[in-house]
N, C-alpha and C positions, 0 to 999 in steps of 0.2 A: 454181706459183700456182693456188689452187682459183677455179673460175668464180664469179662473184659473183651469187647466185639471182636471180630474175625474179621482179617483183611477182606473178606467177602462181602459182609456185612457192611463195611466203611466204603466201599466202593459202589454198593448199592445206594448207601447213604446219600454220597456226592454226586449220583448218578440223578435221584429224584430233585436235587436242587437247580439243576442245570437246565437250559433250554432245549427241551426234547432230547435230553441226553447227549448234548453237545458238550463236550469238557475237552478242554486243553489244558495237557498235565503239560507244567513247566518241564522244560529240558534243560540239563546244563551244556554250555558250549562255550570253546575257548574262542571264538570270534566274536567281539565286539558287534554291537547294535549299531546299524548306520542307517542315514538316510531316515523314511518316515517311521520306521520302527522305533529309532532312537528318539526322535522327538516324540509320539506318542506315549514312551516312557518317560519321559521330562514331564509332560502334562499331566500323566496318570500321578506320579508322585508329588507335584505342586498341589493336584487338587486333592489330597489325602492330609497335606498339613494343616494342622490347627489355625495356624496363622492366615491361611489363605483369604478366608471370607474378610478379615478385618484390613487385610492390604486392600482389596477389591472396597470395601466400604470408604476407606481414607481416600483412596486415589476420588471415589466417585463424590465424596462431599467437597473435596478439594475444587473439582471442576466446577459443582454446584456454585459454588460460592465465589469462584473466578467469574462464572457468567452471570452472577447476580451483580458482582461490582459493577461489571462492564454496563449492565443493563441501567443501573442505578446511576454510574458517571455521564453514561450518555444521555440519559433522559434528563439528568439533572444540569448539563452543560449547555442544552437548548433553553432551559428557563434563565441560567445565568447570563449567557451572551446576550438574549432578549432583553435583560433586566438592565445590562450594562449598556446595550445599543440605545435601548430608549431614553437613560438618564444622559447620554451625551449628545441626544437629538438626531439620532441616526434611526434609519429604517430598518425593520428585522422580517426575514423569511426563513423558514427551516429547510425549504426545498427551492431551487432555482429552475428545477425542469432539467433540459437537456441545453438551454441557452449557451453558459458559459463553459459548460463541457464540450461545446462543438468547435470552440477555440482550439486548434491544433498544437499546443505548444509542445515543445520538445522534452521539457521537463517528466513531462506525463507520458504513459504508454501511449502510441498513435499507432501503432500498424493494426492492419485488419483485424477485428474482433476485440480491439483493445481501447480504450480511452479512461475518462474520470469523471468524477462526479464532484459536485458542489452543494455543502449541508451549510446549515449556521451562516445566511447571508448575511452581512451586514451592511448596508447600503447608504453612500454619501453622494451628494450632488457636487461632482468635480467641475472645472471650467469647460473640460471637453467631454462632458456627458456623466454618466453615475460610474463611482467607483464603488466596487464590490470587495470586502473582505470575507474569505472563505474558510471551511476547513474544506479538505480535497484527500480524496482516497480513488486511487487507479483500481480498473476492474478489467477482466478477460472474461471472453463469452465463451461459452462451451455448449456443444450439442451431445444432447443425449441419443446414444446409440444402442442397439440390439446387438450383442456378440453373436457367436456361432453357439455357444454352450447354453442360451437363452438369457443369458446374466445381462443386466443395462450397463452400460461403462460409459465415460465423457470424454470428448477429445476437442482440440480447439477447435472453433467455428471460426471461419475467415472469409466467409460470404455473406449474400443477403439471407433474409428469412425464407425457409423451406417450410414445407407441407408434412413432410415426412419424418421430421425430428425434432424436438422439442430445445429451444435454446435457453441455456441458463446464464446469467450473469452474474458473476461471483467477484465479490470487492478482495481486493490481495494487498499486502503490504499497508504499512501503518498510516494512522491518518495524519495528517500536515495541515499547517494553515499556510495562508497568503492571501495576496489581492492584486486585483486585476483593474487595471485604469488605464482610459485612451490618450492619446497622445497625438499632437499636430503633426506627425510623421507616417511615413510609411516603409519601415524598417527592417531591412535584411535580417533574418535569425541572428539574434545575437545571444549567447549565453555567458553571463558574468557570475560564476559561482563558487562556491567556498573552495578554498585552497586546502587541499589533503594530500595523501601520500600516493595516491592512485591518479590524481589529476597531474601532481609533480613528475611521476613516470611520465602519463601520458605526453605531457609537454617536452620532457626530456627526448621520448622517442619520436614524436612527429614534428616539435618546432612551430606547432600551431598557434601557442598561446600568444598574444599580444601583449608587450609591457608597455606602462604609462611611466610619466614622469614621476610618479609617487612611488618609492620603494616601498612603501608601507601597503600601499593599494596590491601593489606586485605582489607582497608575501601571503596579503589576507585572500585574493581573489586570483581565479584564472579567467582568461578569455577566450572564448572560441567562438568565429563567428564565419557567416556565410561572406563578407565583405569587411573586408581588414580596414581599409580605406574609412568605411562609416564608424565602425568602433575607434578608430584614433581620434577623428572629428568630434563623435560623441563624449567622450573621456576627458572634456576638460576639468580645471581644475574644480568648476561649481559643483559638476555632476558627480566628480570622486568625492568630493567635501559630503554631498549629501548620503551617497553610498557608503561612506565608512560612518556614519551615525548609526548604521545596524550593526557596528561592531564587529564584522564579519561572519554573523549568526544569518544572515538574508544573502538569498542568492537571488538574480535577476535576470529577466528575459525579456528582451526586444523582439517583437514579432509583429510585422506588419504594423498597424495601429495601434497596437496594444503592449503594455508594460505588466509582466506578472514578477511579483515579489513571492518567494517561498522561503518556508523555515519550517522547523519543527513546529509542533501542535502548541500554541499559546495559551497562558490563562485565560478563560473566557473575558475578563474586564480588559485585556489588550488588545482583543481583536478589532475593535472599533479605532484603536491606534494606528493599527495595521493599514486600513483603509485612509486614514488622514494623512499616514506617511506617504503613501502610494500616491497623493493626490498634488503632493509638491512636485513630481518630478517634470510635469508639462511646463513649469515656469522656468526650469533649468537646463531644458533642449538649446543646445548653441542655436543661433539662426542661421548658421552655415549649413548645419542639419538640416534644419526645416526647409533650405532655401535649395539643398540638393535633393533630399529626400523627402519633398512633400507629401502630405496626405491627398488622396484624392478627393474629388468634390463630394463624392457618395459617404465617405468616410467621415466630412467633416459634420 
């Protein structure tokens, strides 16, 4: 039978396994741990559980599969939209540079350092120029800065390019679908959006919503405009009937000589249909509107 080690021998053994003899013996205290100590204790406990590596692995695999699915759907959508456009006699391009993105629709972020981009552009020649159906997404610019502690951070970028910071453009929000068409008018900004709880509360509080003779249209949409006379003149029976073909799922914005149709992201085979639908609006603009708010010669 081996000899039982003495307390002195146990202390020397513990000393040899510590870093330069620095050892902290646990002490009993009636005060609960708070702040950083309690947080460290929770992380220590978590790191000692047998299931922790499995949880980390499952989360990493789920994130990887989600990223792979997004990549496949994105690449696959480009191919499907292009195929559907070609089959319908439309032109297709995956990017449109900043041409469409320069149009400052209020539907998209439009303050300094914000904007929107158009992808998967399907183009059809309308009576007043090309009509584009697009996938759209808003973006915000950030500039990379050096913090006091030496670490890098981001902050909203609101001015032009600088030589002392790096500007990053991050897309935000969901990808949506829409169409942009030219009209033979110069319209004050007018939003005709799908009715929802927020818009009803806004209309009740501000009384800015404009009603038409169509009760169904009034229930489906709310109208916000910079010129109430323009909106009332625009929304005649023909215009309302055409908008109602969107079944309350499409919002409209009139801005200068442009019309924007905006909705959730549609199936690839329906993108070309948005361009065809947008092209129909130029033919139902009331003559009074064309006379009172004519397009400039440069816009024709």
